[in-house]
N, C-alpha and C positions, 0 to 999 in steps of 0.2 A: 328417491334413493340418493344418498349422498356419495361423494367420492371417498375412496379409502385413503387413509393417511399414507404419504410416501415414506419410504425408508430413507433415513438420512445418516450419512457416514461421518460428517464433520460438523463442527460447531457453526462454521460459516453457512453450510446448507440449512441448518436449523434456523439460524438468524434470518436468512433470506425468506424462508418459509413463514416464519412468524411475522415478518414485515408485510406479508401479502394479505389479501382478503380471504379469510378462513370460513366465510359463511357457507360455502358449498360443502364443507366438511362436518358441519354441525348436525348431529343426530345421536340417537341413543347408542348406536353401534360404536361410534368413535369417542364419545365423551360420556362420562357418568356424572350425575350431580354430586357436589361435594357436601360435606356435613360440617357441623360446628366443631367437630373433633379436632380440627387443626387450629382453632382459635385458642388464644391463651386462656387458661383457667385461672382467672384472677378474682373470682367471687366464690364464696362458699355459702351453703345453706344448711340449716338443721332440719331434719325431717324425722318425725317419729313414725315408726312402723311396728307392727306386731312381730313378735319373734318368728312366727310361722311364715309371714310374708317375706321377711328378710332371708330366712333359710331357703325359701323357694326361689328367690331372686339369685342368691349365691349359687344354688344348684344349677339353675338355668344358665347363668353366666359361665360357670365352669364347663358346661357342655359346649358352649360356644368358644371356649378358650380365651376369655377376657375377664378383666376385673369386674366386680359387681358394680362399681361406680360407673365404669364405661357402659355397662349394660343398661343402667338406669338412664344415663344421658341419651343413649340411642332410643330407648323407649319414649323419652320425652320428645325427641326429634320426630319420631314416627307419629306421635300424637299431634304435633304441630302441623305436619304435612297433611294428615287426615282432615284437620280443622280448616286448612287453607283450601282444600279441594271442594 
């Protein structure tokens, strides 16, 4: 079990904390894996889908409160994680 992250009230406290060895804080409770969502979207692709599939994607993305493009990117990332496992 790792240590819980301390509460920091000033930038100086945070800087001192970040300069220390953080390995004892690393676990699923303190940190979550990041996604490609933060990377710049500088490439585009063309993808042909059936009308029914596109409508199903749009409906599912709306339920999750996101754009259908972001929903597709997340689906691609999940697929890559499964392949890596």
